[in-house]
N, C-alpha and C positions, 0 to 999 in steps of 0.2 A: 504494500500500500504506500504510494508516494504522497508526500505531504510538502507542498510548496509554500514557503513563507512569503515570497515576493513574486509578482508577475513582472516580466521583463520583455523588451523588444529592441532589436538592432540586427544588422546583417552580418553574415559570416565572411571571413577573409578568404578570397579566392587566390589560387596560384596565378601570378602575373609577372610581367617583365620587371615590375617594381620590387618584387621580393626574391627573384632569382639572381644570385650573385653573378657579376660580369667579370670579376677579377680573380676567380678561383676555378681554373679550368677543370680540375679533377672533380670538384663538387658539382660543377655544371653538368659534367658527364654522368655523374651518379643520379642526378635529378632527371636528366634526359632518359636514362636507362629505365628509371622507375616509371616514367610517363609512357614509354614504349611498352613496357612489360604489362601495364594495366590494360592494354588493348589486346593482349593475348590470353589464352587459357592458362589458369594456374596449374603449375606442376610442382609437386613436392619433390625435393632433391635430398636423398639421404647419403649422397656421395658413395653409393655402393657399400654401405656399412654392413659388415658381416653380421649375420643373424645371431651368432654367439655373443657378440658385443652388445647387441640389443637386449639379449636375455640375461645378461649378468645381473647379480643381485647387489644390494647396497654394500655389503661387506666386501665383495670382490671389487666393486668400483673404488671403494675407499683404499684398497690395497695398491692402487695405481697412483704413484706420486710423481709430480714434476720435479726434475732435478734443477735446483735453483741456479747452479752454475751455467745452465743452458738458457737462461733468461735472455730475451731480446734486449739489445742495447746494454748488456751487462758491462759495467765499468766504463761505458762510453757516454753516459747521459745521466741526468738527474732521475730520469724515469726508467723503470724496467718492467717488462711484460712477461708474465708467466702464463702458461696455457693449461687448459683442462682437456683430458682425454675424452674422445667420443665414446658413447655407449651408455648403458643403463637407461636413465630417463631421457638422456640427451641424444636423440636419434636423428636429428637434423643438424649435422655439423655446419659450422660457418667457415667460410674462406677468409683468410687474413692477409692483407696486403700492406706493405710498408711503403711510405712515400718519403724520399729524402729531400734535402734542401733544394735540389734542382728539379723537383717534381717528378723524379724517376720512380716508377712503381715496381715493386718486386713482391711476388707472392711468397709467403712463408710456407714451405713444404712441411707436411707432417713428417715427423721423424721419431720413430719409437725409442731411439736412444735418448730423447729428451726426458723419458719417463723411467721410473724404477717400478718394476712389476714384482711386488712382494709376494709372499706365500699366499696361495689361493688365487693369485692373479697371473701367475707365470704363463698360463695357457693362452692368454690374450695377446702376448707380445708380438706374435707373428701374423696377426689378423688385419694389419693396416698397411697402407702404402702412402706415398707422398701426396696423393690426392684425397686422402681420407678426411682432411679438415679437422677442426678442433671443436670441442663442445662450447668453448668460450675462453675467456682470459681474465686475468686480474692485473691491476696496475699498481706498481709500488713506487714510493717516493719517500725521501728522508723527512717525514712529517714531524717526528718528535726530536730527532737529533741528526747530525751529519754522519753518524757512525753506522746507522742501519736504515734500510729502506722499508717503510711500513706499507702494508696493503691498505689502500683507501678506496678503491673502486673495483667492482667485479661485474662482468657481463656474462651471464650464464643461463641458458634455457629460454626458449621462446624470445620475448623482447624484454625479459627481466634484467634489472641491474640494481646494484646496491652502492651506497656511498657512506663514508664516515668522515668525521672531522678528527682533529688531533686527539681529543679526550673521549672519543666515542667508540662503541663496539657495534658490529652489524646488528640491525634489527629489522625494521620494515624494509620492503622492496619498492622500487619504482618500476614502471614499464614504459616501453615506447608507445604502446597503443592498446586500448581495450575495445572489443567489438561485441555488442549484444550481450553484455554482462547481465546476468540475472533474468534474462528473458526465457520464457517457456521452451523455445526452440533450442536453447543451449548456447553457450558462449563460444565464440570463435577466437582462437589464440594466434594472432600474427607472430611471426618470428623473424629475427634478424638472420640474413643469409650471408652477408659479406660485410667486412669491416676494412676501412682504410685507416692505418695508424700513421699520423703525420709526425715526422721526427721533430720533437719540440726544441725550441731554442732554450739555452741555459737561463734559468731563473723565471721562465714563463710557464703558462698553462700548457696542457696537452690537448690536442684536437683530434677527434675521431669523426670519420664519416661512416655511415651505415646504410645498407639497403634492407628494406623490410618487405615481406611478402605474406599474403594470406589469400584464401579463396575470394575475398571481397575487395582487397586493396593491395596496391604496391606503393612503397614509400621510400623517401630519401631523408636522411637525418644528418645533422651536424651537431656534435657535442663538443663544447669547449670547457674543459674541467680544470679548475684551479684549487688544488688541495690546500687546506689550512686549518685553523682552529674550527672554523665552519667551512666545509668544502662547498664550493659553488660550481654549478654546471649551467652553462648557457645552452639552450636547446632551440634548434630550428628544425621544422619538419615540413616536407612537401608530400602530400598524400593524394593519390589518384585512385578513384574507385573503379573496380572491375564491374561491380554490380551494386544495386541499391543497398544501403546500409541503414538499418532501422535505428540503431543506437551507437553513436560514435563516442568513445571514452578517451578524452585527452588528458595528459599528465596523470596517469593512473597511479594509485598507491595500493599496496597489498600488505596487510598487517595482521596481528594476532591480539585478541582480547579474550582471555579465559575467565578471569574474575578480577574485581577491583574493590575499592572502598564502597562503591555504590551497588555492588551485587547483593541481591536479595537473599540468596541461599548461601550459608557458610560452607566452606570446603574443608575436607579433612586433610589439611596440608599445613606444615609449619610456616609456610610463606604467606604473609598477609595479602599480597597481590601478585598476579601473574599476567603480564601483558607487555607487548611491544609498544603500544600506543594507548593513550587513555582518552583522547578526544579529537574531534575534527573542528577546525577553526576556519572562519572566513571573515574577511573585511569587505563589505560591499562598496559600491561607488560613493555612497553618502558617508562612508567612514564608520558605519555601524559594525561593531565587532561581535560575531556570534560564536559561542562555544557550545558545540554539540557533544555531549558526553557519550562515550561508547558503552555498549552493553553486549553481553552474550545472551541473545534472546532465546526464548523457548521455541519460537517459530521464526522462519526466515523473515527478515525485516528490511524493506527498501524505503528510504526516506530521501528527501532532497531539499536543498536551499537554493532558491532562485535568485539571480542577480544580473544586473546590467553592468558589464565591464567591471568585474570585481577587482579590488586593489590587490588582493592576495588570498590564498587559501592553503591549508596544509593539514597533514596528519601529525598529531603532536603527542609527545611523551612529556607532559608537563612535570610530572612527579619524578624528580631525580634524587630522592633521598633513599639511601641504602636501607635504612631501618623500616621502610614501608614495603620492602620486598624480601630482605634477608636471604637473597640468593647470591652466593659467592661464585657460582659457576656461570649461570646465564647472564648475570649482571644487568638485569633489566633497568636499573637506575642509570646505566650509561648508554641506553639505546637512544639514537638520535630522533629528532623530529625532522620532517621534510616540509619545506615551505616553498610555495610556487608564487612567483610574481609574474602575472600575465602581461604580455605586451601586444601580441597580435592574434586574432582569431577567437577571442573570448568575449566578444561584444554582447552576446545574448545567449542565455541558456540557464543551466542549473548545475550545482555541485551535488552529485548523487552519492549516497552512502548505502552500502550493502552490508548487513550484519547477519552472519550465518551461525546457527547453533553449533557448538562444539564441546566435546568433553575432554579435549587434550590440547596441550600447548604446542604440539608438533604440527598442528594444522593451522594454516592462515585462514581466518574466518571473517576478515574485514577487508572490504574493498571500497575505494572512493575514486572519483574521476569527474572531470568536467564534461558535460553533455551539451554541445551546441544545440540550440533550439531548432535550427534549420537542418533537416535530414540531408545526408549526403547521397547523391544519386549517381548511377553508373555514368562514367565519362567525365565526371566532375573532378576538379582539383581543389584542394584546400591547403592553406598555409597557416602554420601556428608557430609562435615564438614566445618563449617564456624562460625565466630563470628558476632553477631548482637549487635550493640551498639546504644543507643540514644545519640545524640549530639546536641549541640546548634550551629547553623549556619554552622559550618565546622568541619570535622573530624580532621583537622590539626590546632594546636594552633598557630604555626608560619608559615605564608605563604611566600614562596620564589618567587612566581610568581604573576603577576597581575590577579585578579579574577573579574568576572562579578559582578557588584554591582547592576545594574538596566538595564532593557530593556524597551524601549518605542518606539511607532510608531505613525504616524499620516499622514494625507493627506498633499501633497506638491503641491503648485501651481507653474508650470513651464512655462516660455514663449514658445510659439509655439505649445502648446498642446490644442486640443479642450477640451471643458469642460467635455465631456463624457469620454475622455481618462484620464483626470486629476484624476478622481476618482480612477483609478486603480493603480496610482503611489503612493507608500508608502515611507515615510521617516522613517528610523530606526535609533535609537540612542542607542548605547551600551556603558555604562560607566564601566570602569575597576577601581577597587581600587588598588592602587600601594603599594607594600611593601616599607618599609623605605629604602631610598637610591637608588631606582630603577630609571632607565632612563625615563624621561618624555618629552624630546625634540623630537617632531615629525620629525625633520630633521635627526635624528639618527635612525629612526625606519621605518619599513615597515608594512603596513596593508595588510594582506593576506585574501582575501575574495573570496569565491566560492559560486555559486548558480546554482541549477538545475532548468530547466523550467522557467527561468526568466533572465532578464538583470539587472545588477547593474551599477550605475553611481555615479559620484561625491563622491567617497569614500575618506575619509580623517580622520586624527587624530588631536586632539587638547587637550592640558592640560586644566583641569577645576578644580574648587574648590581649587584655590590656589596651583595647581600642585599636589594635593593629589590624583587626579583621572585623567584618560586618557579617552577621549571620541572618540569613533569611530562612524562616521555617514555616511550614504549612502542612495541613492534612489534605490528602487526596482520597476521594471516594470514586472509583471508576463506575461509569454508568453501565458497562457491560464487559464482556471478555475481549472487546476490541482494544487496540492500542490507544493510549492517551498521550496526545502531543502537548507538551507544556513549554511555555516561554515565560521567562522572568527576567526583569532588570530593575535597576534603582534609578529614580529621578529625584531631583530637588523639588521643592515646592513651586519653583518657577519653571517646572517641566524641562529642566536640563538633565540629560542622561549622564550619569556619572559612573556607570558600570557597563561591562559588556553584557550581551544577551545570553543568558543560560537557556539552553534548549535540551529537552530530554523527552524521549519516547519510552513510556512505561508500558510493558505488556503484562496485564493481570494474568495470574496463573490459574 
């Protein structure tokens, strides 16, 4: 059930001479190849991968390890590239091409001597040739010190990739493109088929070009990645439709939320919370900041936030306190947030969130992406440009409004209710962190609260934690078993909004 908070209008960005580069001949050819490919029938290319490689299990795949001394540009550049072996889940290998300073292209041949085949994997050593391709690659750079090159980016599987900053560990994933996510007919997964690695200049970012293919679309991508405390990626894509596409998902995220502080049922686990991300955030054209709390729903849940030309959106891990996770292995407190700053192609549409029930942290059950309102039809070309950045907690260093610090809920015993009805009444607690000097006197503030398919009562504000935080609390009585969509924020008596908008979708059990 989709729930739009705003209605919007504007046109999509088309591929044109204004957005095709004229000073990058290789990228121009990558775009031209994608356009030509979209006019042809889609053919999946597995590079002749041996069936035994496709059927290997997880433990066998893990036993194949890349030899670090065989890294691309080893000892010759700030960056080094290490490759993944094809096989197991990765049955559509990618071709990798290097481009030197004189624009000379050279295909990197697959070489089994790049890999160590440990016990249980020795049988796979002779099943490849130089045309086998790679499952993907990871990029290393001296992010923390000059003595060691840290892995900060990885491209592996379909159009998935991950990024981390200096003090972060891998968590959520990004994708090049999502198609028909959460539709009854099933999702289509585009995949990168070829990469061009541009030899980087000393002290600069690294640039990659990529070709993308699927039954519905052919695409060309440019990624300019600058590693740092927060790693930044500038993305440009040119998409050409083979056939009509019902739902196009731009700048997609994939994450995991098993349970958190807001979860209704307690888990038999020593860890208080388990999640890669705890909320989705968007800043619309008017500057309104919306915080949509993630859940692990009892039933599939699809919701959306509409906006005209949003200023930014992202999948966030705001809570970075170790004591709230107590996990010394997964280190959920160090998982990054991903923040998108749109530039072209985001004029009209919605930010859609998909939450899938799960009982295990090994399954990604959260997806989010921007859906342009105008559908993409066969023969059409679309252009998108945005910046993707890893951040810790928030994309803003200095907060000028109160932001949601925590969301909690629990049963509430109320006089006059039968015991069977009491179970359906939920008390919600929403704590806002106040910026320095902000108004915290409830007498000077208004709590604005809306709920669909439910009644709210006893809504009030109170300062907590020595006035550093402001607590909103209320009772919710669902009208039925259907989801309740809630929206809450704080105004001054002069109707000046001083907080972000808290948005929560509650599924009665």
